N, C-alpha and C positions, 0 to 999 in steps of 0.2 A: 601430600598437601603442600609441601614446600615447593615441589616442581610446579604445582598448579599456581601458587602465588607468584612464583618467578615468571611464569608464562604471562600472567595477567599484567604484572608490572611492566614487563618488556614491551607488550603491545600497547599499553596505555601511554608509554613514553614516546611511541612513534606517532607518525601522522595518522589521522588528523586530530588526535587527542592532545598530545604534548603536555602530559600531566607532570612530568619531572618527579616521579615517585622513586623511592627505593623500598626494599622489603620492610624496613622498620617504619617509615612514614606511612606506607600504605596500610600496614597492620594496625597502626594507631589512629586511623581515620575514624571520625565520629559517624554514628548511624545515618544522620541526615545527609552528610557529605557523601557517604557510600551510596545512598539511594540516588543522589544527584549524579554520581559517576555512572551508575547503572542506567539512569535516564538518558545521560549523554550518549552512551553506547547505543541505546535503543533509538535515539534521535539520528544517529549516523546511519542506522539501518532503515528507519522510517522517519522522514522529516516531520511528520505530523506530531511526533512525540517530543519535539524540541521545545519544552516549556520548563519554567522554574517550579520545582515541586513545592516551594514555599508559598506559591499562589493557590494551592489547592489543599484540601484536607488529606489526611493519611488514608482514609477509606477510598477516596476518589483515586489517589495515586496507586493504591494496591489493586483496585478494580481495573484501572487502565493498563497497568503492567501485566496483570494476569491475562487480560484479553489479548494483548499483543504477543505474550509468550505462548498462549494457546494457539493463536494464529500461526506462529512460527514453529509449532509442534514441539515445544520444549517439554521434556519429561523430567520431573524432579528425581533426585537420586533415591536409593533405597532407604536411607536413613530418614527421609522426609516423606513418608508415604501418606500421611494424613493431610488432606487438603486444608483443614482448618489451621493446623500448625504451620503449614507452608504459607498460608495467607497471613497469619499472625507474625511470622518471621519476616515476611516482606513488608508488613506495616511498620514494624519497629526497627527495620534495617539490620536484621540478624546476619552476622558474617557467615555462619555455616549454610545459610540459605542463599545469600547473594553471591558469594564467591563461586560456587558451581555454575550459577547463571552467567556470570561474567566470563568464566572459562569456556563455557559452551558457546556463547555469542561470539567471542573474539576468535574462536577457532574457525568459524565459517561465516565471516561478515559478508563476503561477496555473494555466497549462496543465499543468505538470509535477506540481503537487499533485493535480490530477484524475487524471492518468495513474498516479501512484503509488497513489492510492486504488483505482482500478479494477484495477491490477495484482495487488492482494492477492486479488481474486476471479476475475480473468480469465486469469491465468497458469496454464495447465493443468499438472497433475501428469504427469510423464513415467513411463509404465509400460512396462517392457520387453516386446518382442513375444512372448517365450515365455510371459509371464504372461497375455497377452490370449487365449491359446488356451483357457484355462479359461472355461467358460460363466458361472460366478458372477462372476468378475473382469470379464469382458466386459460383463455386464449392469450391474454396479456402475459401471463406467467410462462406459457409455452413459448411465446415470441421472445421473452427475456432469456429463457434457457437456450433458444436457438442462437441468440446474439452472443451469449457466453461461449457457445461452441465455435461460432465464427471467430470470436476473439482468440480462442485457443489456436485455431488454424492459422490465422494471420500472424500470431506471435511465433508459431513454429516456423512459418515461412520467413519471417524477419530474422530469426536466429540463424536459419540456414543460409540466408543471403549474407549475413554478417560474417559467417564462418567461411563461406566460399567466395572470397574476394577475387576480382578480376584484375590482372596486371594491365598497365597502360600499353605495353608492347603488344599484348594479345588484342586489345581493343583497337589499336592502330592497324594491326594486321587485318582484323575483321573489317574495319572501315575501308581499307584498301581493296580487300576482296569484294566487298559490297559495291564499291564504285566501279570495279571492273565488271561485275555482274550487271550493274545498272547500264553501263555502256553496251554490253552484249544484248541486254534485253531491249534497249532502244533500237539497236540495229535489227534485232529479230522482229520487233514490232513494225518497223518500217518495211521490212521484207514482206511480212504477212499482210500489211496494208496494201502494198503494191499488188501482191498476189490476189487479194480479195477484190480489189478494184477491177481487176481484169475479168473476174467472174461475173456472169450475167445475174441480174436481180439480187445483188449482194445486199442491197438495203433491206429487202424482205428477209433475208437470212439473218442479218444483224438484229432486226426487230424480233424475229422468232427466238434468237439467242437471249435477247434482253428479257422477253417474256418468260423464257425457261428459267433464267436466273431469279426473276421475281417470284415465280412459282416455287422454286427451291427454298428461297428465303421464307415464303409463306408456309411451306411445309415444315421448315425448322421451327418457326414460331408456333405452329400448331402442335408440333411434338413437345415443345417446351411447355405449352399450356396443358397438354395431356399429362406431362410429368408433374406439373404443379397440382393438377386435379388429383393425381394418384397420391401425392404427398398429403394433400388436405384430407383425402379419404382415409389414408393410413392414420393421420392424427386423430380424425374423428373416431376411427375404430379403437385407437388407444384410449381416448376419453371414455368411450362406451365400455371398454373392458375395465377401466378404473372404477367407473360408476357401478358396474355389475359386481365387481369385487367388494366395493364398499357396501352395496346392498346385501351381498352374501354374508359379509362379516357381521353386519347389523342383525340380520336374521339369525345367524348362529348364536350371537350373544343374547338375542331375545329368546331363542329356543332353549338355550342351556341355563339361563339365569332364572331365579325365582323372584317373585315380587319383593320379598323382604330384602334380598341381596341387592336388587336394582335400586330400591329406595335408599338403602344404606350407602350404596356407591354414589347415588345422586346427591345425598346429603353431604357426603365427604367432598365431592366436587364443588358443591355450592359453598361449603365452608372455606375450601381452599381458594375458590374464585373470589369470595367475599373478602377474605384476608388480602388477596392480591389487589383487589380494587379499592378497599377501604384503608389499608395500611401501607402496603409496599409501594404501589404505584404512586399514590399522592406524595409519599416521602421522596421518591425519586424525582417526581415532577417538581416538587418544591426545591429540592437540591439543584436541579437543572436551572430553575428560574433564578435562584440565588446566584448561581454561577454566571448566568447570562447577565444579571444586573451588575454583578461585580466586574465582569469583563467590560460591559458598556461603560461603567464608571471609570475603569482603568483607561479605556480608549479615549473617553472624553477629556480626561485630565492631561495637561501638558507633560512632556518628557521631563523626568527628574535628573538632576545632575548628581555628581558624586557626593557633594556636601549634603544634599537633601537625603540621599540614601544613608549616609553615615548618621544623620540626625534621627532618621526613622529607626535604624538599628539600635541607637542609643535609647530611644523611647521603648523599644521592644525589650531591651535588657532591663530597663527600670521596671517595666510592667511585670516581667518574669520575677524580678526580685520581690516586688510587692506581693505577687501571687504566692511565692514561697513563704514569705512572712505570714500571710494570712493562713496558709496551710499549717505552719508551725503553731500559730495561735490556736487554731482549731484543735490540733492534736494535744496541745497543752491543756485546753479546756476539758477535753475527754468527757463529754456529757454522755451518760449511759443511754439516754433516750435516743440521742443522735446515733450512737453505735448500733442500736437495734434497727433504727430506720436505715442506716447505711447497709446493714446486712440484707434487709429486705430489698433495698434499691439494687444492691449487687445481684441478688437472685433474680430480680425482675429484668435487669439488663442482660443477664446470662440467658434467660428464657427468650427475651426479644432477639438476641443474637442467634440463638438456636433456631427460632422461627424464621429469621431472615435467611440463615444458611440453608434450612430445609426448603424454603421457597425458591432460593437460587438453584438448589439441587433439583427441585421439581421442574423448574424452567429448563434446566439443562437436559433433564430426562425427556421432557417433551420435545425439545429440539432434536435430541438423539433419535427419539421415536419417529419424528417426521423425516429425518435423514434416512433412517433405516427403511421407512415405507417407500421413500423415493428410490432408494437403492434397490429395494425389492421389485418395484415396478420396472426399473431400468433393467435389472437382471431377467425379469420375466419377458420383457420385450426382446432382449438379446437372445434369450433361449428360444423364443418364437422365431426370430430371424434365422437362428442356426438350425433348429430342429423342425420348425414349421408348427403345425397345430398339434403335434404328438407330444403334448406336455402332460405329465402325470397329474391326474385329478381324481378326486373322489375315492372310489373303491380301490383303484390301482395304488393310490398313495397310501391307503390303509394297509394293503397287502405289503407294500414296500416297507412300511413301518414295522409290520409284524416280522417280516424277513430280517429287517435290521435288528430288531430285538433278539430274534433267535441267534443271529450272528454275534450279538453282544454277549449273550449267555455263553456261546461257544468260546468267545474271546476270553471271558472271565475264567472259564474252566482251563483253557490253555495257559492263561496267565498264572493260575494257581498251580498247574502242573510244572510250569517253568520255575515258580518259586520253590516248589518241593525239590525239583531237580537241582536248583542252586544250593539248597540246604544240604542235599545229599552230596553234591560236589564238594561242599566245604568239609563235610565229614570225611569223605574219601581223601581229600587233599591233606587233612590232618593225619589220617591213617598212614598215607604215603610218607609224610614227613617223619612219623614215629618209626616206620619200618626202615626208612633211609638211615635214621640215627642208629638203629640197632645193627643195620648192615655195616655201617662205618665202625661201630664198636667191635663187631666180629672180625672185620678186616684188620683192625689194629691188633687184635688178639692173635690172629693168624700170622701177621707179620712178625710179632714178637716170638711166636713159636718157631717160625722159619729161621729167625736170627739165632735162636738158641741151638737149632739143629745144624746150622751152617749152610742153609739153602735159601737164603733171603732172596726174594724176587721171583720165586718159582711160580707162585699162584698168579702173579701179574703177567708173567710171560705166557703162561698157559691160557689165561683169559684173552690175552692179546692175540695169540695164534688162533684161538677159536673164533674170535671176532673177525679177524682178517679173512679166515676161510669162509665164514658165513657171508661176509660182504662180497667175496669173490664169487661165491655161488649165486648170490642175488644179482650181481652185475651180469654174470653170464646169462642167467635166465632173462634179465631185462633186455640184454642185447638181442637175444633170440626173438623175444616178443616185439621189440622195436623194429627189427628187420621185417618180420611178418606184417606188422602194421604198415610199415612204409610201402611194402610191395602192394598190399591191399589198397592203400590210399592212392598209389600211382595208377592202379587199374581203374579205380573209381573216378579219379580225375580225368583220365583219358576218355572214359565212357561219357562223362559229363561234358567234356569239351566237344566230343563228336556230336552229342545230342544238341548242344547249343549252336554249333555251326550249322547243323541241318535245319534247326528251327530259325536261325537268324538269316539264312540265305535268302528266302523270299522277302523278308523285311528289308534286307540291304538292297535288293533289287528295286523294291518300291521306294526306298529312301533316296536313291541316286537321282531320279528325276525330280523328286521333291526338293532335294538339296539344291539342284541347279535352278529350279523355279524360285526357291528362296533367295538365291543369289541375285537372280534377275529382278525379283521384287524389291530386294534391298537396294540394288542399284537404282531402280526406278524411283523408289522412295527418296533416296538421297538426292536425285536430280530434281524431283518435285519439291523437296524441302528447300533445296538451294534456290529454285525458282521462287518459291513462296517467300523465303527470307529476303531475297533481292527485291521482290515486288513490294513486300511490306516496308523494307528500308526506303525504297523510292517514295512510296506513299507517305511514310513518316516524314521524310525530308520535305516533300511538297506540303504536307500539313503544317510543319513548323514554319515554312516560308510563308504560307497563307496566314498563319496566326500572327506572324510578325507584320505582314501587310495590314491585316485587320487592326492590330494594335496601333500601328502608325496612323491609319485612317481614323480610328476612334480619337486618338490624341489631336489630330488635325481638326476633326469635327468639334471636339470640345473647345479648342482654341477659337475656331470660327464662331461658335455659339457665344463664347465670352466677348469676342469682339463685337458681335451683333448686339448683345445686351448693352455693352459700353456705348456703342454708337447711338442706340435708342435713348439711353439716358442723357447723353450729350445733346441729342436733338431736342428732347423735352426741355432741358435747361435753356438752350438757345431760344427755343420757341417762347418760353416764359419771359426771357429777357427782352425779346422783340416785342411781345405784347405789352410789357411794362413801358418800353420806349414809345410805342404807339399811343398808349394811354397818357403818357407824359406830354407828348406832342399835342394831343387833343386838348388837354387841360391848359397848356400854355397858349395855344392859339385861340381858345374859346373867348368870346366877348364878355361872358359872365364873370364878374370879379370874384364871386364866390367859388366858382370852379377854378379860377386862376390861383386862388389862395391854396387849393389842394395840390397844386403842382409841386413836385419835389424841388424844382429850381427855386420857386418862391420860398419854400420852407428853408432851404439851405441859405438863401440870401438873408432871410429874417434871422436865422441863427448866427450868421456871420456878423450882422449888424449888432445884435445883442452882445456877442463876444467882444466886438471892438469897443462898444460903450463900457462894458465891464473892465476891459483892459485899461481904458482911459482913466476910470475912477481909481483903479489899483495903482496906476502910476502917480496920480495926484496924492493918494494917501502915503505912498512910498516917499514922495518928495517931502511931505509934512513931517514924516517920521525922521528922515535924515536931518531936517533943519532943527528939530527939537531934541535930537539924541544927545548933544553935548550938555545943554543945561539940565536935562533930565538925569544924566549920569552924575553930574556934580551934586544935584539935589539928593540923589540916592546915597552918595558918599557922606554928605552932611548928616543925613538921618542915621546912618550907621555909626558915625562918631558920637552923635547925641545918645544913641542907644548904649554905646560902651560907657559913656560918661555917667549915665543914670545907673548902670549896673555897678560901676565902681562906687558911687555914692551909697547905694543900697548895702553893699558889702561893708563899707566903713561904718555905716549906722549900726548894722548888726554886730560888728566887732566891738564898738564902743558900748553898746547896751550890755553885751555879755561881760565885759570888764567891770562895768558898774555893779552888776549883780554879784560878781565874785568878791568885790571889795566890801559890799554890804554884808555878805555872809561872813567874811573874815572879822569885820568889826563886831558883829553880833557874837561871834565865838569868843573874842577878847573880853567883852563885857561879862559873858557867862563865867569866864575864869576869875575875873575880879570879884564877882559876887561869891564864888566858892571860897 
C-alpha cells in the first residue's frame, strides 16, 4: 500500500497535474478533494469529464465515474467485490476504493487516452430488439455497424502511417527518380508518337484503343456493381437468418412454456416495465431537466470573480453551520414519534435504493443479453464463412450434447480416480518418509556398532562399491544400446534421404522453369510498377498544376465579379445624380413660379436669407448685452450687499431676543429665591 501511495503522489506531482503533494498531505486529503483529484485524472484521459464535482450531486458523480471506468474496463480489487459497496465508496470518497483507481489510471494514462478516444466512436448504440424488426431501422443499424468497421480500418491505417514515417532524404531521392522517369517517359511517348504517325490509319487504331479502354472501365464498373449486389444479397440473407432464428426461438419458447408460466412471466415483465416507466425513467428525466436548467442558469449568468466566489463559500459555510445546529436541535428534542417515522423512512429509502439497484442490474443484464445475441450472430456468420453451411443444427447438436455429457461423466470419473491416486500418493509419501527415518536410525546404529568393532566406514564403502559397479554395468549396457540405436538411425536417415531425393527430383525439374518464369514476371512487374508510378507522378503533378491554375482563375473571376458589381453600383449612383441635376435644371428654367420654388437652388437661397437675417438679429442682441453688461453687474453687486446686510440684521435681532429671554428667566429665578 505504501508503494502504491508513493507511485500516486509521484505521478500527481508531475505534468500535467502539478499537485505538490507528499505522502502525509495526500493521505490527509478530504473525501471531496480526493474525488476531485480522481475527476482531474479522468479529465486528463477524457476531456469531457473536466467539470467541478461541486456542481453536481453525489449520485450523478458516481454514475458518471462508474460509466467512464466501465468504458475503460477497470475491474475493482478482490476486497471490493460487491458493486453496491464499490458505488457507495465512490460516492463518499472512500480511500480504499479511490486509491486503487488512481493507481490503475496513472499506470496507463496514454493507453487509456487512446481507449477513451476510440470509445466515442466504437461503443455501439443499444437498439431494442423490437425496433430491429423494422427493415428501415435494421438497414440503418447495419449501415452504422459498417461505418464503425470502416472507422476501425481507417484508424489502423492511420496508426501504421504514423509508425512508418518517411525520411526527407528518401522522399527527395524518390522525387529525383520520378523526375528522371518522367523525362524518360516523355522521350518514349515522343518516339511512340512518331512511330504511330508513320503507320497508316493510325487514327482508326487510336479510336479503337480508346473504345477498348472505355469498355474496360465499363467492365470494371459492372464488376463493382455485381460485387455490391452480392454484398446486398449477403446482407439480406443475414437478415433473413436472424429473422428465422428469432422466429425459431419464439416458437420454442411458445412450445415449451405453459399458459400459466407465460402469464406469470408477462406479468413480471409488465411490472418491471411499469416501474421503469412510472418511477425510474421520470426521475432520471427530471434530474436531467434540472441539470439542464441549472446549466442554462449558470451559462446565462456572468462570470464570477474571486471575491464573489469567496462570498458564496462563506454563505455555504454559514448554511452548513445552520444545518448542523438544526440537526443538533432535532436530536436534542428526540421525539419518539419522529424516531419511529425515521425508522420507517430509512427502511423505505433502503427499499427504494434496492429497487433502483435491481433496475440498473436489469438494464445492464438486458444490455449484456443484446451484446451476447449480437456476438452470437457474428460468431454464426463467421462460422458460416469458415465452414460454409455445415453448421451443427437440430439432432446433430443434440447428439453432440449427449456425447459431451458422456465425456463429462468420463471426465468426472477420471477426476475422481486422480483424486484417489493423489490421496494414495500422499499415504505412500508418508510411508516412504517413515521408512527413511527408520533406515537412518538403523544406519546410525550400524555405524556405532562398526565404531565399537574398529571397522567404521565398512558398510558405506561396500555400498559405494556396489553402487559404482551397478552404475558401470548400466552405462555399459546403455552404450551398447546407444550404438545400436545410432546405427539403426543412420540407416533409416540414409533411406529417407534417398527416398526424398527420388521424390523431389521431378519436382525440382518442374520448379526450375517456374522459378525462371517467376523471375521474369517479377522483373516485368517491377518495370510495369515503375512505369505506373512515374505515370501517376506525372499525372499528379499535372493535376496539381491544373488545380493551381483553376484556383487562380477562380480568384480572378471573383475579383472581376466584385469589380463588375462595384461599377454597376457607381453607375446607378451617377445616373441618379444626373437625373437629379436634370430635374433641378427643369425646375430652375420653368416659367411657373410654383415649380421654381421647388428647385434646390431656390430652397438653398431662401435658407441662406433666413440665416443671414437671424445672424443680424443675434448681432444686435449681442451689442445690447455688451452695452448693458456693466450696469447690470453693478446692480447685481448692490443686491448681494443688500442681501448680506439683511442677513446680518436678522442674526442681530435673533441674538438680542435670546439674551432678553435669558435675563427674564434669571430675574424670575431670583424672585423665587426671595419668596423662599
